[in-house]
C-alpha positions in Angstrom: 14.8 41.9 6.4 11.4 41.3 4.9 12.9 40.5 1.5 15.2 38.0 3.2 12.2 36.3 4.7 10.5 36.2 1.3 13.6 34.7 -0.2 13.8 32.1 2.5 10.0 31.3 2.1 10.6 30.7 -1.6 13.5 28.4 -0.8 11.4 26.5 1.8 8.4 26.1 -0.5 10.6 25.0 -3.4 12.2 22.2 -1.3 8.8 21.2 0.0 7.4 21.0 -3.5 10.2 18.6 -4.6 9.1 16.3 -1.7 5.5 16.8 -2.9 6.5 15.3 -6.3 8.0 12.3 -4.4 4.7 12.0 -2.5 2.7 12.1 -5.7 4.7 9.2 -7.0 4.2 7.2 -3.8 0.5 8.0 -3.8 0.2 6.2 -7.1 2.0 3.1 -5.7 0.5 3.0 -2.2 -2.5 5.3 -2.1 -4.0 4.1 -5.4 -2.7 0.6 -5.8 -1.6 -0.6 -2.3 2.0 -1.3 -3.2 4.2 -1.1 -0.1 7.4 0.5 -1.5 10.1 1.4 1.1 12.8 1.9 -1.6 11.8 5.5 -2.4 15.4 6.7 -1.9 16.6 4.4 -4.6 14.5 5.9 -7.4 15.1 9.4 -6.2 18.8 8.8 -6.3 18.7 7.3 -9.7 16.9 10.3 -11.1 19.3 12.7 -9.4 22.5 11.0 -10.5 21.4 10.4 -14.1 20.3 14.0 -14.5 23.5 15.3 -13.0 25.7 13.1 -15.2 23.8 14.3 -18.3 23.9 18.0 -17.5 27.2 18.7 -15.7 30.3 19.8 -17.6 33.0 17.2 -18.5 35.4 16.5 -15.7 38.7 14.5 -16.0 38.1 12.4 -12.9 34.6 11.2 -13.7 32.8 9.6 -16.6 29.8 11.4 -18.1 29.5 15.1 -17.9 27.6 15.6 -21.2 26.7 19.2 -20.5 23.1 18.8 -21.9 20.2 21.1 -21.1 18.5 20.8 -17.7 15.2 19.7 -19.3 17.0 16.8 -21.0 18.5 15.8 -17.6 15.1 15.9 -15.9 13.6 13.8 -18.6 16.5 11.4 -18.6 16.4 11.0 -14.8 12.7 10.3 -14.8 13.1 7.7 -17.6 16.0 6.0 -15.9 14.1 5.8 -12.6 11.1 4.5 -14.5 13.1 1.8 -16.2 14.7 0.8 -12.9 11.2 0.7 -11.3 9.9 -1.5 -14.1 12.8 -3.9 -13.7 12.4 -4.0 -9.9 8.7 -4.4 -10.2 8.9 -7.2 -12.8 11.0 -9.2 -10.2 9.1 -8.3 -7.0 5.5 -7.1 -7.9 4.0 -10.5 -7.1 5.2 -10.2 -3.5 2.7 -8.8 -1.0 3.0 -6.1 1.7 5.9 -7.0 4.0 7.7 -9.1 1.5 7.6 -6.3 -1.1 8.7 -3.9 1.6 11.8 -6.0 2.3 12.6 -6.4 -1.4 12.4 -2.7 -2.1 14.4 -1.8 1.0 17.1 -4.1 -0.3 17.0 -2.2 -3.6 17.4 1.1 -1.8 20.4 -0.1 0.1 22.0 -1.6 -3.1 21.6 1.7 -5.0 23.0 3.7 -2.1 26.1 1.4 -2.0 26.5 1.7 -5.7 26.5 5.5 -5.8 28.9 5.4 -2.8 31.4 3.1 -4.4 31.2 3.7 -8.2 33.5 6.7 -7.9 34.4 7.0 -11.6 30.7 7.4 -12.5 29.1 9.0 -9.4 32.0 10.7 -7.7 31.7 8.2 -4.8 31.5 9.8 -1.3 32.4 13.2 -2.8 29.2 13.3 -4.9 28.7 15.5 -7.9 29.0 19.2 -7.8 28.5 22.1 -10.3 25.1 20.8 -11.3 23.5 23.5 -13.4 20.7 25.3 -11.6 17.6 26.7 -13.3 17.7 30.5 -13.7 21.3 30.5 -12.7 21.6 34.0 -14.3 19.5 35.3 -11.5 21.8 33.8 -8.8 23.1 37.2 -7.8 19.6 38.3 -6.7 18.5 35.7 -4.1 14.9 36.9 -4.1 14.4 36.7 -7.9 16.3 33.4 -8.0 14.1 31.9 -5.3 10.9 33.1 -6.8 11.8 31.9 -10.3 12.6 28.4 -9.0 9.5 28.4 -6.9 7.4 29.2 -9.9 9.0 26.4 -11.9 8.4 23.8 -9.2 4.9 25.0 -8.6 4.2 24.7 -12.4 5.7 21.2 -12.3 3.6 20.1 -9.3 0.4 21.6 -10.9 1.0 19.7 -14.2 1.6 16.5 -12.3 -1.4 17.0 -10.1 -3.8 17.6 -13.0 -2.4 14.6 -15.0 -2.6 12.3 -12.0 -6.1 13.5 -11.1 -7.1 12.7 -14.7 -5.5 9.2 -14.4 -7.2 8.6 -11.1 -10.7 9.3 -12.5 -10.0 7.4 -15.7 -10.9 3.7 -16.1 -7.2 2.9 -15.5 -7.4 4.6 -12.1 -10.6 2.9 -11.2 -9.0 -0.5 -12.0 -6.1 0.4 -9.6 -8.5 1.1 -6.8 -10.4 -2.0 -7.5 -7.2 -4.1 -7.3 -6.3 -2.4 -4.0 -9.7 -3.1 -2.5 -10.2 -6.6 -3.8 -7.8 -8.1 -6.2 -9.7 -11.3 -6.6 -12.9 -9.4 -7.6 -10.9 -7.3 -10.1 -9.4 -10.4 -11.6 -12.9 -12.0 -11.9 -13.9 -9.0 -14.0 -11.2 -9.8 -16.5 -8.5 -7.4 -15.3 -4.9 -8.5 -14.9 -3.7 -7.2 -11.5 0.0 -7.9 -12.1 0.1 -5.8 -15.2 -1.7 -2.9 -13.7 0.4 -3.0 -10.5 3.6 -3.1 -12.6 2.3 0.0 -14.5 1.6 1.9 -11.3 4.9 1.0 -9.8 6.8 2.1 -12.9 4.9 5.4 -13.2 5.4 6.1 -9.5 9.2 5.3 -9.7 9.5 7.7 -12.7 7.9 10.5 -10.8 10.2 9.9 -7.9 13.2 10.1 -10.3 11.9 13.4 -11.6 11.7 14.7 -8.1 15.3 13.6 -7.4 16.5 15.3 -10.6 14.6 18.5 -9.8 15.9 18.6 -6.2 19.5 17.9 -7.3 19.4 20.8 -9.8 17.8 23.1 -7.3 20.5 22.4 -4.7 23.4 22.2 -7.2 25.1 19.3 -5.4 24.3 15.6 -4.7 26.0 13.0 -2.5 25.2 9.5 -1.3 24.3 10.8 2.2 21.3 12.6 0.6 19.7 9.2 -0.2 19.8 7.4 3.1 16.7 5.4 4.3 15.6 8.5 6.3 14.5 10.0 3.0 12.0 7.1 2.6 10.8 7.7 6.1 10.2 11.3 5.4 8.2 10.7 2.3 6.0 8.1 3.9 5.4 10.4 6.8 4.3 13.2 4.4 1.8 10.9 2.6 0.4 9.5 5.8 -0.1 13.0 7.4 -1.6 14.4 4.2 -3.8 11.4 3.4 -2.9 8.5 1.1 -5.1 8.1 -1.9 -5.6 11.8 -2.3 -3.2 13.9 -4.5 -4.1 17.1 -2.6 -3.3 15.4 0.6 0.1 14.3 -0.7 1.1 17.9 -1.5 -0.3 19.2 1.7 1.5 16.6 3.8 4.8 17.3 2.1 4.6 21.0 3.0 3.6 20.4 6.6 6.1 17.6 7.4 8.9 19.5 5.6 8.0 22.6 7.7 8.2 20.6 10.9 11.5 19.1 9.8 13.0 22.6 8.9 11.7 24.3 12.1 13.0 21.5 14.3 16.5 21.8 12.6 16.4 25.6 13.2 15.4 25.1 16.8 18.3 22.6 17.3 20.8 25.1 15.8 19.5 28.0 17.8 19.0 26.5 21.3 21.3 23.5 21.6 25.0 23.9 22.3 27.2 23.0 19.3 28.7 19.9 21.0 25.3 18.4 21.6 23.7 19.2 18.2 24.5 15.8 16.7 22.5 14.0 19.4 19.8 16.6 19.4 19.3 16.2 15.7 17.5 12.9 16.5 14.7 15.0 18.0 13.6 15.7 14.4 12.7 12.1 13.9 11.1 12.0 17.3 8.9 15.0 16.4 7.9 13.5 13.1 7.1 10.2 14.9 5.0 11.9 17.5 3.1 13.8 14.7 2.5 10.6 12.9 1.0 9.0 16.0 -1.3 12.0 16.6 -2.5 11.9 13.0 -3.1 8.2 13.1 -5.1 8.6 16.4 -7.1 11.7 15.5 -7.4 11.4 11.7 -6.5 7.9 10.6 -7.1 8.8 6.9 -4.8 11.8 7.1 -5.7 15.5 7.0 -7.2 15.2 3.5 -7.9 11.5 3.3 -9.4 9.6 0.4 -13.2 9.1 0.6 -14.1 5.6 1.2 -15.1 3.6 -1.8 -18.5 2.0 -2.2 -16.8 -1.4 -1.9 -15.3 -0.5 1.5 -18.7 0.9 2.7 -20.4 -2.3 1.6 -17.9 -4.3 3.6 -18.4 -2.1 6.6 -22.1 -2.7 6.5 -21.7 -6.4 6.2 -19.3 -6.5 9.1 
């Protein structure tokens, strides 16, 4: 029984860390640069489908199936999502806050409809199965399989965290924060806000695509229903709870919110009659919403929020 709990804990943490990678991507866009992206599901889906097409075996009813190594699929998914983010950003990055949100939401809906209807490429509503899983040779031992996947995802998150921390402390990261705080002042200092915002949007989209590829390979199956707008809501909730602008907060928020989501799903399955479970599943969103309200009231900057910049402190004194 204890080994089963450890195996489930490894599965839970692995899933949480895939969401942590998405949060790290969003943190570059919103936390560091102030870009209001509500099309997260689009870039996650692009990464997942491109990686699946590159790595799955050839099938007669679907194009693709190149049977390439998993590492190639992950890299291809990240690159494809990055290119898509660059293209979307080049068209929309000049928009601000709510207008950018509307544009990116439209992109997410478009991508979801494409993967639903391009059946010769994406499998349509049936999705893509038989996606190779890392350490598949250990699948007969759930504990070893779960721990190996957890170690892989932990290593990926650690590498991303260290790289993003380095970027945040670099001159490039300081420019992003300057643009977020006061774009006019940054422009007066000779910086080009549009170029830096496009770079941040592209890198964030590529990281989201990497997360989608990793999650798809861990589960072994993807379908359009995995990339509904609720995914975007989940990732935003994770970043807000953990604290935007802080990479540690992004990781912590992903683990906490995914834990609440998983526990609420287990509670619905255990205590709600089967005929009422579809309606009761909405309680998951309610619980996340209540948690968000409490965080915003008690800790507006999140559990591990970003320290206020000197520019913000100066504004506070003037006001």
